Each structure stands twice: as C-alpha cells, then as structure tokens.
C-alpha positions as CSV (number, residue, x, y, z in Angstrom):
1,M,0.0,-0.2,0.2
2,L,1.6,3.1,-1.2
3,R,1.0,6.0,1.7
4,K,0.6,9.8,1.5
5,Q,1.9,12.3,3.3
6,A,-0.8,14.1,5.2
7,N,-1.6,17.8,4.0
8,Q,-2.7,18.9,7.6
9,A,-2.4,17.8,10.5
10,I,-4.3,18.2,14.1
11,F,-3.7,17.7,17.7
12,I,-6.3,16.7,20.2
13,N,-5.7,17.3,24.1
14,S,-7.9,17.1,26.8
15,A,-8.2,18.5,30.2
16,Q,-9.3,15.5,32.0
17,K,-9.3,12.1,30.5
18,D,-12.9,11.4,31.9
19,Y,-14.3,13.4,29.3
20,I,-13.1,11.0,26.3
21,K,-15.4,7.8,26.0
22,S,-13.7,6.6,23.0
23,V,-11.3,7.8,20.1
24,H,-11.8,5.8,17.2
25,F,-8.7,6.2,14.8
26,H,-5.2,5.3,15.1
27,D,-1.8,7.5,14.6
28,G,-1.1,7.7,11.0
29,D,-5.0,6.5,9.9
30,I,-6.3,8.0,6.5
31,V,-9.7,9.8,8.0
32,K,-12.4,11.3,6.4
33,A,-13.9,14.6,6.3
34,G,-17.0,14.3,8.9
35,Q,-15.5,10.7,10.3
36,L,-16.5,10.4,13.9
37,L,-12.8,10.6,15.2
38,V,-13.6,10.6,19.3
39,Q,-16.8,10.1,21.8
40,L,-17.6,11.9,24.0
41,N,-18.7,11.3,28.0
42,N,-21.6,13.3,28.1
43,A,-22.7,12.1,31.5
44,Q,-22.1,15.4,33.8
45,K,-20.8,14.6,37.1
46,K,-22.8,15.5,39.9
47,R,-21.2,18.1,42.8
48,K,-22.7,17.5,46.5
49,Y,-22.4,20.8,48.4
C-alpha cells in the first residue's frame, strides 16, 4: 500500500481524560471529512455542596 503524506495535521488534547469515552482512529490512519474521531462522555458529574 502506498502511503500519502498528510497535507494537514491536528493535535487533540483533553484537560481531563474522563471526558473522552472512546477514540475511533489510530495515529497515521487516513480519515475522511465527517468521520467520527472521538466520542465524549456526556454524563455530567454530580457535585455535593
């Protein structure tokens, strides 16, 4: 398989790991516009006051 050089790059960081539920790509994968890359955890943490 012939590998192509990316013309754009993106760096994804999260301040807190527990907000990321799953990652749907690996380093070096070819991705398409609109492809799901990261799923976030929508559950909100409950705080006691």
